[in-house]
mmJSON file of the N, C-alpha and C atoms, coordinates in Angstrom:
{"data_MODEL":{"atom_site":{
"group_PDB":["ATOM","ATOM","ATOM","ATOM","ATOM","ATOM","ATOM","ATOM","ATOM","ATOM","ATOM","ATOM","ATOM","ATOM","ATOM","ATOM","ATOM","ATOM","ATOM","ATOM","ATOM","ATOM","ATOM","ATOM","ATOM","ATOM","ATOM","ATOM","ATOM","ATOM","ATOM","ATOM","ATOM","ATOM","ATOM","ATOM","ATOM","ATOM","ATOM","ATOM","ATOM","ATOM","ATOM","ATOM","ATOM","ATOM","ATOM","ATOM","ATOM","ATOM","ATOM","ATOM","ATOM","ATOM","ATOM","ATOM","ATOM","ATOM","ATOM","ATOM","ATOM","ATOM","ATOM","ATOM","ATOM","ATOM","ATOM","ATOM","ATOM","ATOM","ATOM","ATOM","ATOM","ATOM","ATOM","ATOM","ATOM","ATOM","ATOM","ATOM","ATOM","ATOM","ATOM","ATOM","ATOM","ATOM","ATOM","ATOM","ATOM","ATOM","ATOM","ATOM","ATOM","ATOM","ATOM","ATOM","ATOM","ATOM","ATOM","ATOM","ATOM","ATOM","ATOM","ATOM","ATOM","ATOM","ATOM","ATOM","ATOM","ATOM","ATOM","ATOM","ATOM","ATOM","ATOM","ATOM","ATOM","ATOM","ATOM","ATOM","ATOM","ATOM","ATOM","ATOM","ATOM","ATOM","ATOM","ATOM","ATOM","ATOM","ATOM","ATOM","ATOM","ATOM","ATOM","ATOM","ATOM","ATOM","ATOM","ATOM","ATOM","ATOM","ATOM","ATOM","ATOM","ATOM","ATOM","ATOM","ATOM","ATOM","ATOM","ATOM","ATOM","ATOM","ATOM","ATOM","ATOM","ATOM","ATOM","ATOM","ATOM","ATOM","ATOM","ATOM","ATOM","ATOM","ATOM","ATOM","ATOM","ATOM","ATOM","ATOM","ATOM","ATOM","ATOM","ATOM","ATOM","ATOM","ATOM","ATOM","ATOM","ATOM","ATOM","ATOM","ATOM","ATOM","ATOM","ATOM","ATOM","ATOM","ATOM","ATOM","ATOM","ATOM","ATOM","ATOM","ATOM","ATOM","ATOM","ATOM","ATOM","ATOM","ATOM","ATOM","ATOM","ATOM","ATOM","ATOM","ATOM","ATOM","ATOM","ATOM","ATOM","ATOM","ATOM","ATOM","ATOM","ATOM","ATOM","ATOM","ATOM","ATOM","ATOM","ATOM","ATOM"],
"id":[1,2,3,4,5,6,7,8,9,10,11,12,13,14,15,16,17,18,19,20,21,22,23,24,25,26,27,28,29,30,31,32,33,34,35,36,37,38,39,40,41,42,43,44,45,46,47,48,49,50,51,52,53,54,55,56,57,58,59,60,61,62,63,64,65,66,67,68,69,70,71,72,73,74,75,76,77,78,79,80,81,82,83,84,85,86,87,88,89,90,91,92,93,94,95,96,97,98,99,100,101,102,103,104,105,106,107,108,109,110,111,112,113,114,115,116,117,118,119,120,121,122,123,124,125,126,127,128,129,130,131,132,133,134,135,136,137,138,139,140,141,142,143,144,145,146,147,148,149,150,151,152,153,154,155,156,157,158,159,160,161,162,163,164,165,166,167,168,169,170,171,172,173,174,175,176,177,178,179,180,181,182,183,184,185,186,187,188,189,190,191,192,193,194,195,196,197,198,199,200,201,202,203,204,205,206,207,208,209,210,211,212,213,214,215,216,217,218,219,220,221,222,223,224,225],
"type_symbol":["N","C","C","N","C","C","N","C","C","N","C","C","N","C","C","N","C","C","N","C","C","N","C","C","N","C","C","N","C","C","N","C","C","N","C","C","N","C","C","N","C","C","N","C","C","N","C","C","N","C","C","N","C","C","N","C","C","N","C","C","N","C","C","N","C","C","N","C","C","N","C","C","N","C","C","N","C","C","N","C","C","N","C","C","N","C","C","N","C","C","N","C","C","N","C","C","N","C","C","N","C","C","N","C","C","N","C","C","N","C","C","N","C","C","N","C","C","N","C","C","N","C","C","N","C","C","N","C","C","N","C","C","N","C","C","N","C","C","N","C","C","N","C","C","N","C","C","N","C","C","N","C","C","N","C","C","N","C","C","N","C","C","N","C","C","N","C","C","N","C","C","N","C","C","N","C","C","N","C","C","N","C","C","N","C","C","N","C","C","N","C","C","N","C","C","N","C","C","N","C","C","N","C","C","N","C","C","N","C","C","N","C","C","N","C","C","N","C","C","N","C","C","N","C","C"],
"label_atom_id":["N","CA","C","N","CA","C","N","CA","C","N","CA","C","N","CA","C","N","CA","C","N","CA","C","N","CA","C","N","CA","C","N","CA","C","N","CA","C","N","CA","C","N","CA","C","N","CA","C","N","CA","C","N","CA","C","N","CA","C","N","CA","C","N","CA","C","N","CA","C","N","CA","C","N","CA","C","N","CA","C","N","CA","C","N","CA","C","N","CA","C","N","CA","C","N","CA","C","N","CA","C","N","CA","C","N","CA","C","N","CA","C","N","CA","C","N","CA","C","N","CA","C","N","CA","C","N","CA","C","N","CA","C","N","CA","C","N","CA","C","N","CA","C","N","CA","C","N","CA","C","N","CA","C","N","CA","C","N","CA","C","N","CA","C","N","CA","C","N","CA","C","N","CA","C","N","CA","C","N","CA","C","N","CA","C","N","CA","C","N","CA","C","N","CA","C","N","CA","C","N","CA","C","N","CA","C","N","CA","C","N","CA","C","N","CA","C","N","CA","C","N","CA","C","N","CA","C","N","CA","C","N","CA","C","N","CA","C","N","CA","C","N","CA","C","N","CA","C","N","CA","C","N","CA","C","N","CA","C","N","CA","C"],
"label_alt_id":[null,null,null,null,null,null,null,null,null,null,null,null,null,null,null,null,null,null,null,null,null,null,null,null,null,null,null,null,null,null,null,null,null,null,null,null,null,null,null,null,null,null,null,null,null,null,null,null,null,null,null,null,null,null,null,null,null,null,null,null,null,null,null,null,null,null,null,null,null,null,null,null,null,null,null,null,null,null,null,null,null,null,null,null,null,null,null,null,null,null,null,null,null,null,null,null,null,null,null,null,null,null,null,null,null,null,null,null,null,null,null,null,null,null,null,null,null,null,null,null,null,null,null,null,null,null,null,null,null,null,null,null,null,null,null,null,null,null,null,null,null,null,null,null,null,null,null,null,null,null,null,null,null,null,null,null,null,null,null,null,null,null,null,null,null,null,null,null,null,null,null,null,null,null,null,null,null,null,null,null,null,null,null,null,null,null,null,null,null,null,null,null,null,null,null,null,null,null,null,null,null,null,null,null,null,null,null,null,null,null,null,null,null,null,null,null,null,null,null,null,null,null,null,null,null],
"label_comp_id":["MET","MET","MET","THR","THR","THR","LEU","LEU","LEU","LYS","LYS","LYS","GLU","GLU","GLU","TRP","TRP","TRP","ALA","ALA","ALA","ALA","ALA","ALA","VAL","VAL","VAL","ILE","ILE","ILE","ILE","ILE","ILE","ALA","ALA","ALA","ARG","ARG","ARG","LYS","LYS","LYS","ARG","ARG","ARG","LEU","LEU","LEU","ALA","ALA","ALA","ASN","ASN","ASN","LYS","LYS","LYS","PRO","PRO","PRO","GLU","GLU","GLU","THR","THR","THR","ALA","ALA","ALA","GLU","GLU","GLU","SER","SER","SER","LEU","LEU","LEU","SER","SER","SER","ASN","ASN","ASN","CYS","CYS","CYS","VAL","VAL","VAL","ASN","ASN","ASN","ARG","ARG","ARG","ILE","ILE","ILE","MET","MET","MET","ASP","ASP","ASP","TYR","TYR","TYR","ASN","ASN","ASN","ASN","ASN","ASN","GLY","GLY","GLY","LYS","LYS","LYS","ASP","ASP","ASP","LEU","LEU","LEU","LYS","LYS","LYS","LEU","LEU","LEU","TYR","TYR","TYR","ASP","ASP","ASP","ILE","ILE","ILE","ASP","ASP","ASP","LEU","LEU","LEU","THR","THR","THR","PHE","PHE","PHE","LEU","LEU","LEU","ARG","ARG","ARG","SER","SER","SER","PHE","PHE","PHE","GLU","GLU","GLU","ALA","ALA","ALA","TYR","TYR","TYR","GLN","GLN","GLN","ILE","ILE","ILE","GLY","GLY","GLY","LYS","LYS","LYS","GLY","GLY","GLY","ASN","ASN","ASN","SER","SER","SER","PRO","PRO","PRO","ASN","ASN","ASN","THR","THR","THR","VAL","VAL","VAL","TYR","TYR","TYR","LEU","LEU","LEU","ILE","ILE","ILE","LYS","LYS","LYS","HIS","HIS","HIS","ASN","ASN","ASN"],
"label_asym_id":["A","A","A","A","A","A","A","A","A","A","A","A","A","A","A","A","A","A","A","A","A","A","A","A","A","A","A","A","A","A","A","A","A","A","A","A","A","A","A","A","A","A","A","A","A","A","A","A","A","A","A","A","A","A","A","A","A","A","A","A","A","A","A","A","A","A","A","A","A","A","A","A","A","A","A","A","A","A","A","A","A","A","A","A","A","A","A","A","A","A","A","A","A","A","A","A","A","A","A","A","A","A","A","A","A","A","A","A","A","A","A","A","A","A","A","A","A","A","A","A","A","A","A","A","A","A","A","A","A","A","A","A","A","A","A","A","A","A","A","A","A","A","A","A","A","A","A","A","A","A","A","A","A","A","A","A","A","A","A","A","A","A","A","A","A","A","A","A","A","A","A","A","A","A","A","A","A","A","A","A","A","A","A","A","A","A","A","A","A","A","A","A","A","A","A","A","A","A","A","A","A","A","A","A","A","A","A","A","A","A","A","A","A","A","A","A","A","A","A","A","A","A","A","A","A"],
"label_entity_id":["1","1","1","1","1","1","1","1","1","1","1","1","1","1","1","1","1","1","1","1","1","1","1","1","1","1","1","1","1","1","1","1","1","1","1","1","1","1","1","1","1","1","1","1","1","1","1","1","1","1","1","1","1","1","1","1","1","1","1","1","1","1","1","1","1","1","1","1","1","1","1","1","1","1","1","1","1","1","1","1","1","1","1","1","1","1","1","1","1","1","1","1","1","1","1","1","1","1","1","1","1","1","1","1","1","1","1","1","1","1","1","1","1","1","1","1","1","1","1","1","1","1","1","1","1","1","1","1","1","1","1","1","1","1","1","1","1","1","1","1","1","1","1","1","1","1","1","1","1","1","1","1","1","1","1","1","1","1","1","1","1","1","1","1","1","1","1","1","1","1","1","1","1","1","1","1","1","1","1","1","1","1","1","1","1","1","1","1","1","1","1","1","1","1","1","1","1","1","1","1","1","1","1","1","1","1","1","1","1","1","1","1","1","1","1","1","1","1","1","1","1","1","1","1","1"],
"label_seq_id":[1,1,1,2,2,2,3,3,3,4,4,4,5,5,5,6,6,6,7,7,7,8,8,8,9,9,9,10,10,10,11,11,11,12,12,12,13,13,13,14,14,14,15,15,15,16,16,16,17,17,17,18,18,18,19,19,19,20,20,20,21,21,21,22,22,22,23,23,23,24,24,24,25,25,25,26,26,26,27,27,27,28,28,28,29,29,29,30,30,30,31,31,31,32,32,32,33,33,33,34,34,34,35,35,35,36,36,36,37,37,37,38,38,38,39,39,39,40,40,40,41,41,41,42,42,42,43,43,43,44,44,44,45,45,45,46,46,46,47,47,47,48,48,48,49,49,49,50,50,50,51,51,51,52,52,52,53,53,53,54,54,54,55,55,55,56,56,56,57,57,57,58,58,58,59,59,59,60,60,60,61,61,61,62,62,62,63,63,63,64,64,64,65,65,65,66,66,66,67,67,67,68,68,68,69,69,69,70,70,70,71,71,71,72,72,72,73,73,73,74,74,74,75,75,75],
"pdbx_PDB_ins_code":[null,null,null,null,null,null,null,null,null,null,null,null,null,null,null,null,null,null,null,null,null,null,null,null,null,null,null,null,null,null,null,null,null,null,null,null,null,null,null,null,null,null,null,null,null,null,null,null,null,null,null,null,null,null,null,null,null,null,null,null,null,null,null,null,null,null,null,null,null,null,null,null,null,null,null,null,null,null,null,null,null,null,null,null,null,null,null,null,null,null,null,null,null,null,null,null,null,null,null,null,null,null,null,null,null,null,null,null,null,null,null,null,null,null,null,null,null,null,null,null,null,null,null,null,null,null,null,null,null,null,null,null,null,null,null,null,null,null,null,null,null,null,null,null,null,null,null,null,null,null,null,null,null,null,null,null,null,null,null,null,null,null,null,null,null,null,null,null,null,null,null,null,null,null,null,null,null,null,null,null,null,null,null,null,null,null,null,null,null,null,null,null,null,null,null,null,null,null,null,null,null,null,null,null,null,null,null,null,null,null,null,null,null,null,null,null,null,null,null,null,null,null,null,null,null],
"Cartn_x":[97.706,97.806,97.652,98.382,98.309,97.357,97.029,96.168,96.799,98.084,98.748,98.78,99.01,99.024,97.651,96.626,95.265,94.876,95.208,94.86,95.542,96.784,97.505,96.774,96.235,95.489,94.212,93.467,92.196,92.433,93.43,93.742,94.156,94.959,95.362,94.145,93.213,91.992,91.188,91.09,90.332,91.001,92.32,93.033,92.831,92.869,92.625,91.204,90.286,88.886,88.628,89.709,89.625,88.805,89.082,88.426,89.508,90.238,91.348,90.913,89.725,89.252,89.01,88.429,88.194,89.511,90.465,91.781,92.439,92.362,92.966,92.271,90.961,90.195,90.574,90.689,91.091,92.501,93.382,94.752,94.763,93.962,93.871,93.321,92.344,91.771,92.825,93.568,94.621,95.657,96.018,96.995,96.498,95.233,94.67,94.687,94.368,94.404,95.827,96.769,98.179,98.674,98.274,98.647,98.116,96.87,96.256,97.028,97.578,98.314,99.822,100.163,101.56,102.447,101.878,102.636,102.9,102.379,102.61,101.497,101.901,100.926,100.176,99.016,98.168,97.862,97.782,97.222,95.715,95.104,93.67,92.868,93.315,92.564,92.644,93.548,93.624,92.602,91.994,91.007,89.637,89.263,87.984,87.092,85.919,84.969,85.547,86.262,86.862,87.853,88.704,89.662,88.933,87.91,87.183,86.452,85.876,85.196,86.204,87.37,88.416,88.904,89.078,89.494,88.446,87.181,86.088,86.104,86.255,86.289,87.478,88.617,89.814,89.56,88.943,88.667,87.685,86.653,85.69,86.372,87.238,87.996,88.918,89.349,90.19,89.362,88.06,87.186,86.64,86.881,86.314,84.814,84.097,82.644,82.236,81.023,80.534,80.571,80.358,80.43,81.837,82.838,84.227,84.529,84.114,84.339,83.626,82.406,81.646,82.401,82.911,83.632,84.885,85.587,86.789,86.416,85.348,84.962,84.368,83.782,83.029,83.652,84.876,85.56,86.385],
"Cartn_y":[102.464,101.983,100.468,99.815,98.357,97.93,96.666,96.098,96.275,95.983,96.11,97.563,98.492,99.909,100.36,99.987,100.352,99.705,98.42,97.697,98.309,98.733,99.338,100.581,101.371,102.57,102.187,101.252,100.845,100.167,99.309,98.614,99.615,100.597,101.635,102.407,102.706,103.409,102.577,101.28,100.403,100.331,100.291,100.264,101.575,102.697,103.988,104.086,103.412,103.413,102.347,101.766,100.734,99.529,99.098,97.922,96.917,96.386,95.495,94.191,93.693,92.454,92.657,93.794,94.109,94.295,94.96,95.152,93.805,92.901,91.573,90.779,90.873,90.182,90.693,92.008,92.595,92.148,92.128,91.676,90.231,89.388,87.987,87.872,88.689,88.664,89.031,90.076,90.503,89.387,88.763,87.673,86.514,86.184,85.103,85.466,86.702,87.134,87.108,87.574,87.565,86.13,85.218,83.807,83.269,83.599,83.164,83.711,84.888,85.533,85.248,84.093,83.645,84.628,85.266,86.177,87.54,87.787,89.069,90.056,91.301,92.362,92.632,93.234,93.54,95.023,95.556,96.895,96.763,97.758,97.66,97.468,98.065,97.917,96.507,95.675,94.277,93.382,93.895,93.104,93.403,92.572,92.747,91.542,91.512,90.444,89.082,88.997,87.732,87.248,88.136,87.773,87.289,88.036,87.674,86.345,86.087,84.797,83.648,83.844,82.814,82.585,83.667,83.567,82.82,83.133,82.457,80.959,80.596,79.187,78.484,79.165,78.62,78.351,79.303,79.129,77.978,77.891,76.797,75.472,75.465,74.257,73.797,74.729,74.382,73.844,73.836,73.312,74.364,75.629,76.676,76.763,76.985,77.061,78.349,78.362,79.605,80.786,80.54,81.625,82.196,81.35,81.814,82.646,82.179,82.92,84.251,84.26,85.503,86.504,86.025,86.909,87.46,86.644,87.112,88.21,88.011,88.973,90.255,90.191,91.344,92.037,91.751,92.46,93.576],
"Cartn_z":[103.467,104.825,104.815,105.709,105.78,106.899,106.873,107.908,109.282,109.406,110.708,111.184,110.279,110.654,111.138,110.387,110.754,112.077,112.216,113.437,114.652,114.508,115.633,116.141,115.235,115.617,116.367,115.812,116.42,117.768,117.843,119.095,120.163,119.799,120.761,121.268,120.39,120.802,121.793,121.529,122.431,123.792,123.812,125.093,125.85,125.139,125.782,126.336,125.675,126.102,127.176,127.701,128.735,128.26,127.038,126.465,126.044,127.038,126.707,126.037,126.377,125.749,124.252,123.91,122.507,121.778,122.41,121.807,121.537,122.489,122.326,121.229,121.176,120.139,118.749,118.615,117.331,116.948,117.913,117.655,117.167,117.804,117.377,115.96,115.631,114.279,113.237,113.517,112.585,112.425,113.534,113.461,112.616,112.721,111.902,110.413,110.121,108.722,108.196,109.021,108.618,108.404,109.292,109.12,107.799,107.508,106.251,105.052,105.191,104.101,104.199,104.732,104.848,105.61,106.614,107.458,106.856,105.67,104.991,105.323,105.517,105.745,104.442,104.57,103.413,103.367,102.189,102.021,102.227,102.83,103.086,101.81,100.716,99.469,98.89,99.413,98.966,99.667,100.714,101.459,100.859,99.911,99.231,99.531,98.929,99.185,98.822,97.73,97.319,98.369,98.854,99.896,101.143,101.566,102.78,102.644,101.486,101.268,101.308,100.732,100.762,102.192,102.925,104.318,105.137,104.9,105.593,105.295,104.029,103.653,104.309,104.357,104.997,106.477,107.169,108.595,108.829,108.028,108.16,107.856,106.834,106.487,107.599,108.449,109.593,110.755,110.582,111.623,112.562,112.276,113.116,112.88,113.955,113.855,113.142,112.608,111.99,112.965,114.26,115.241,115.333,115.285,115.32,114.093,112.936,111.692,111.756,112.281,112.401,113.288,114.418,115.332,114.675,113.917,113.241,112.249,111.509,110.469,111.034,112.223,112.72,113.92,114.208,115.296,114.777],
"occupancy":[1.0,1.0,1.0,1.0,1.0,1.0,1.0,1.0,1.0,1.0,1.0,1.0,1.0,1.0,1.0,1.0,1.0,1.0,1.0,1.0,1.0,1.0,1.0,1.0,1.0,1.0,1.0,1.0,1.0,1.0,1.0,1.0,1.0,1.0,1.0,1.0,1.0,1.0,1.0,1.0,1.0,1.0,1.0,1.0,1.0,1.0,1.0,1.0,1.0,1.0,1.0,1.0,1.0,1.0,1.0,1.0,1.0,1.0,1.0,1.0,1.0,1.0,1.0,1.0,1.0,1.0,1.0,1.0,1.0,1.0,1.0,1.0,1.0,1.0,1.0,1.0,1.0,1.0,1.0,1.0,1.0,1.0,1.0,1.0,1.0,1.0,1.0,1.0,1.0,1.0,1.0,1.0,1.0,1.0,1.0,1.0,1.0,1.0,1.0,1.0,1.0,1.0,1.0,1.0,1.0,1.0,1.0,1.0,1.0,1.0,1.0,1.0,1.0,1.0,1.0,1.0,1.0,1.0,1.0,1.0,1.0,1.0,1.0,1.0,1.0,1.0,1.0,1.0,1.0,1.0,1.0,1.0,1.0,1.0,1.0,1.0,1.0,1.0,1.0,1.0,1.0,1.0,1.0,1.0,1.0,1.0,1.0,1.0,1.0,1.0,1.0,1.0,1.0,1.0,1.0,1.0,1.0,1.0,1.0,1.0,1.0,1.0,1.0,1.0,1.0,1.0,1.0,1.0,1.0,1.0,1.0,1.0,1.0,1.0,1.0,1.0,1.0,1.0,1.0,1.0,1.0,1.0,1.0,1.0,1.0,1.0,1.0,1.0,1.0,1.0,1.0,1.0,1.0,1.0,1.0,1.0,1.0,1.0,1.0,1.0,1.0,1.0,1.0,1.0,1.0,1.0,1.0,1.0,1.0,1.0,1.0,1.0,1.0,1.0,1.0,1.0,1.0,1.0,1.0,1.0,1.0,1.0,1.0,1.0,1.0],
"B_iso_or_equiv":[0.0,0.0,0.0,0.0,0.0,0.0,0.0,0.0,0.0,0.0,0.0,0.0,0.0,0.0,0.0,0.0,0.0,0.0,0.0,0.0,0.0,0.0,0.0,0.0,0.0,0.0,0.0,0.0,0.0,0.0,0.0,0.0,0.0,0.0,0.0,0.0,0.0,0.0,0.0,0.0,0.0,0.0,0.0,0.0,0.0,0.0,0.0,0.0,0.0,0.0,0.0,0.0,0.0,0.0,0.0,0.0,0.0,0.0,0.0,0.0,0.0,0.0,0.0,0.0,0.0,0.0,0.0,0.0,0.0,0.0,0.0,0.0,0.0,0.0,0.0,0.0,0.0,0.0,0.0,0.0,0.0,0.0,0.0,0.0,0.0,0.0,0.0,0.0,0.0,0.0,0.0,0.0,0.0,0.0,0.0,0.0,0.0,0.0,0.0,0.0,0.0,0.0,0.0,0.0,0.0,0.0,0.0,0.0,0.0,0.0,0.0,0.0,0.0,0.0,0.0,0.0,0.0,0.0,0.0,0.0,0.0,0.0,0.0,0.0,0.0,0.0,0.0,0.0,0.0,0.0,0.0,0.0,0.0,0.0,0.0,0.0,0.0,0.0,0.0,0.0,0.0,0.0,0.0,0.0,0.0,0.0,0.0,0.0,0.0,0.0,0.0,0.0,0.0,0.0,0.0,0.0,0.0,0.0,0.0,0.0,0.0,0.0,0.0,0.0,0.0,0.0,0.0,0.0,0.0,0.0,0.0,0.0,0.0,0.0,0.0,0.0,0.0,0.0,0.0,0.0,0.0,0.0,0.0,0.0,0.0,0.0,0.0,0.0,0.0,0.0,0.0,0.0,0.0,0.0,0.0,0.0,0.0,0.0,0.0,0.0,0.0,0.0,0.0,0.0,0.0,0.0,0.0,0.0,0.0,0.0,0.0,0.0,0.0,0.0,0.0,0.0,0.0,0.0,0.0,0.0,0.0,0.0,0.0,0.0,0.0],
"pdbx_formal_charge":[null,null,null,null,null,null,null,null,null,null,null,null,null,null,null,null,null,null,null,null,null,null,null,null,null,null,null,null,null,null,null,null,null,null,null,null,null,null,null,null,null,null,null,null,null,null,null,null,null,null,null,null,null,null,null,null,null,null,null,null,null,null,null,null,null,null,null,null,null,null,null,null,null,null,null,null,null,null,null,null,null,null,null,null,null,null,null,null,null,null,null,null,null,null,null,null,null,null,null,null,null,null,null,null,null,null,null,null,null,null,null,null,null,null,null,null,null,null,null,null,null,null,null,null,null,null,null,null,null,null,null,null,null,null,null,null,null,null,null,null,null,null,null,null,null,null,null,null,null,null,null,null,null,null,null,null,null,null,null,null,null,null,null,null,null,null,null,null,null,null,null,null,null,null,null,null,null,null,null,null,null,null,null,null,null,null,null,null,null,null,null,null,null,null,null,null,null,null,null,null,null,null,null,null,null,null,null,null,null,null,null,null,null,null,null,null,null,null,null,null,null,null,null,null,null],
"auth_seq_id":[1,1,1,2,2,2,3,3,3,4,4,4,5,5,5,6,6,6,7,7,7,8,8,8,9,9,9,10,10,10,11,11,11,12,12,12,13,13,13,14,14,14,15,15,15,16,16,16,17,17,17,18,18,18,19,19,19,20,20,20,21,21,21,22,22,22,23,23,23,24,24,24,25,25,25,26,26,26,27,27,27,28,28,28,29,29,29,30,30,30,31,31,31,32,32,32,33,33,33,34,34,34,35,35,35,36,36,36,37,37,37,38,38,38,39,39,39,40,40,40,41,41,41,42,42,42,43,43,43,44,44,44,45,45,45,46,46,46,47,47,47,48,48,48,49,49,49,50,50,50,51,51,51,52,52,52,53,53,53,54,54,54,55,55,55,56,56,56,57,57,57,58,58,58,59,59,59,60,60,60,61,61,61,62,62,62,63,63,63,64,64,64,65,65,65,66,66,66,67,67,67,68,68,68,69,69,69,70,70,70,71,71,71,72,72,72,73,73,73,74,74,74,75,75,75],
"auth_comp_id":["MET","MET","MET","THR","THR","THR","LEU","LEU","LEU","LYS","LYS","LYS","GLU","GLU","GLU","TRP","TRP","TRP","ALA","ALA","ALA","ALA","ALA","ALA","VAL","VAL","VAL","ILE","ILE","ILE","ILE","ILE","ILE","ALA","ALA","ALA","ARG","ARG","ARG","LYS","LYS","LYS","ARG","ARG","ARG","LEU","LEU","LEU","ALA","ALA","ALA","ASN","ASN","ASN","LYS","LYS","LYS","PRO","PRO","PRO","GLU","GLU","GLU","THR","THR","THR","ALA","ALA","ALA","GLU","GLU","GLU","SER","SER","SER","LEU","LEU","LEU","SER","SER","SER","ASN","ASN","ASN","CYS","CYS","CYS","VAL","VAL","VAL","ASN","ASN","ASN","ARG","ARG","ARG","ILE","ILE","ILE","MET","MET","MET","ASP","ASP","ASP","TYR","TYR","TYR","ASN","ASN","ASN","ASN","ASN","ASN","GLY","GLY","GLY","LYS","LYS","LYS","ASP","ASP","ASP","LEU","LEU","LEU","LYS","LYS","LYS","LEU","LEU","LEU","TYR","TYR","TYR","ASP","ASP","ASP","ILE","ILE","ILE","ASP","ASP","ASP","LEU","LEU","LEU","THR","THR","THR","PHE","PHE","PHE","LEU","LEU","LEU","ARG","ARG","ARG","SER","SER","SER","PHE","PHE","PHE","GLU","GLU","GLU","ALA","ALA","ALA","TYR","TYR","TYR","GLN","GLN","GLN","ILE","ILE","ILE","GLY","GLY","GLY","LYS","LYS","LYS","GLY","GLY","GLY","ASN","ASN","ASN","SER","SER","SER","PRO","PRO","PRO","ASN","ASN","ASN","THR","THR","THR","VAL","VAL","VAL","TYR","TYR","TYR","LEU","LEU","LEU","ILE","ILE","ILE","LYS","LYS","LYS","HIS","HIS","HIS","ASN","ASN","ASN"],
"auth_asym_id":["A","A","A","A","A","A","A","A","A","A","A","A","A","A","A","A","A","A","A","A","A","A","A","A","A","A","A","A","A","A","A","A","A","A","A","A","A","A","A","A","A","A","A","A","A","A","A","A","A","A","A","A","A","A","A","A","A","A","A","A","A","A","A","A","A","A","A","A","A","A","A","A","A","A","A","A","A","A","A","A","A","A","A","A","A","A","A","A","A","A","A","A","A","A","A","A","A","A","A","A","A","A","A","A","A","A","A","A","A","A","A","A","A","A","A","A","A","A","A","A","A","A","A","A","A","A","A","A","A","A","A","A","A","A","A","A","A","A","A","A","A","A","A","A","A","A","A","A","A","A","A","A","A","A","A","A","A","A","A","A","A","A","A","A","A","A","A","A","A","A","A","A","A","A","A","A","A","A","A","A","A","A","A","A","A","A","A","A","A","A","A","A","A","A","A","A","A","A","A","A","A","A","A","A","A","A","A","A","A","A","A","A","A","A","A","A","A","A","A","A","A","A","A","A","A"],
"auth_atom_id":["N","CA","C","N","CA","C","N","CA","C","N","CA","C","N","CA","C","N","CA","C","N","CA","C","N","CA","C","N","CA","C","N","CA","C","N","CA","C","N","CA","C","N","CA","C","N","CA","C","N","CA","C","N","CA","C","N","CA","C","N","CA","C","N","CA","C","N","CA","C","N","CA","C","N","CA","C","N","CA","C","N","CA","C","N","CA","C","N","CA","C","N","CA","C","N","CA","C","N","CA","C","N","CA","C","N","CA","C","N","CA","C","N","CA","C","N","CA","C","N","CA","C","N","CA","C","N","CA","C","N","CA","C","N","CA","C","N","CA","C","N","CA","C","N","CA","C","N","CA","C","N","CA","C","N","CA","C","N","CA","C","N","CA","C","N","CA","C","N","CA","C","N","CA","C","N","CA","C","N","CA","C","N","CA","C","N","CA","C","N","CA","C","N","CA","C","N","CA","C","N","CA","C","N","CA","C","N","CA","C","N","CA","C","N","CA","C","N","CA","C","N","CA","C","N","CA","C","N","CA","C","N","CA","C","N","CA","C","N","CA","C","N","CA","C","N","CA","C","N","CA","C","N","CA","C","N","CA","C","N","CA","C"],
"pdbx_PDB_model_num":[1,1,1,1,1,1,1,1,1,1,1,1,1,1,1,1,1,1,1,1,1,1,1,1,1,1,1,1,1,1,1,1,1,1,1,1,1,1,1,1,1,1,1,1,1,1,1,1,1,1,1,1,1,1,1,1,1,1,1,1,1,1,1,1,1,1,1,1,1,1,1,1,1,1,1,1,1,1,1,1,1,1,1,1,1,1,1,1,1,1,1,1,1,1,1,1,1,1,1,1,1,1,1,1,1,1,1,1,1,1,1,1,1,1,1,1,1,1,1,1,1,1,1,1,1,1,1,1,1,1,1,1,1,1,1,1,1,1,1,1,1,1,1,1,1,1,1,1,1,1,1,1,1,1,1,1,1,1,1,1,1,1,1,1,1,1,1,1,1,1,1,1,1,1,1,1,1,1,1,1,1,1,1,1,1,1,1,1,1,1,1,1,1,1,1,1,1,1,1,1,1,1,1,1,1,1,1,1,1,1,1,1,1,1,1,1,1,1,1,1,1,1,1,1,1]
}}}
């Protein structure tokens, strides 16, 4: 399963649960990860600690605050 496939399921569940803000936040997180990966989808097994640490460093390097990075990682 890919990140986009998994995210579509979770986002749909949030919308069904009347949580549109959470759905939008999750969608934004996926988009940021996809941007980081040059627009390419990822298999879930490719998202490991090394990938996440690199993504975190990239976001901080772009000037995002630690709170923004935290929200991206924990949504």
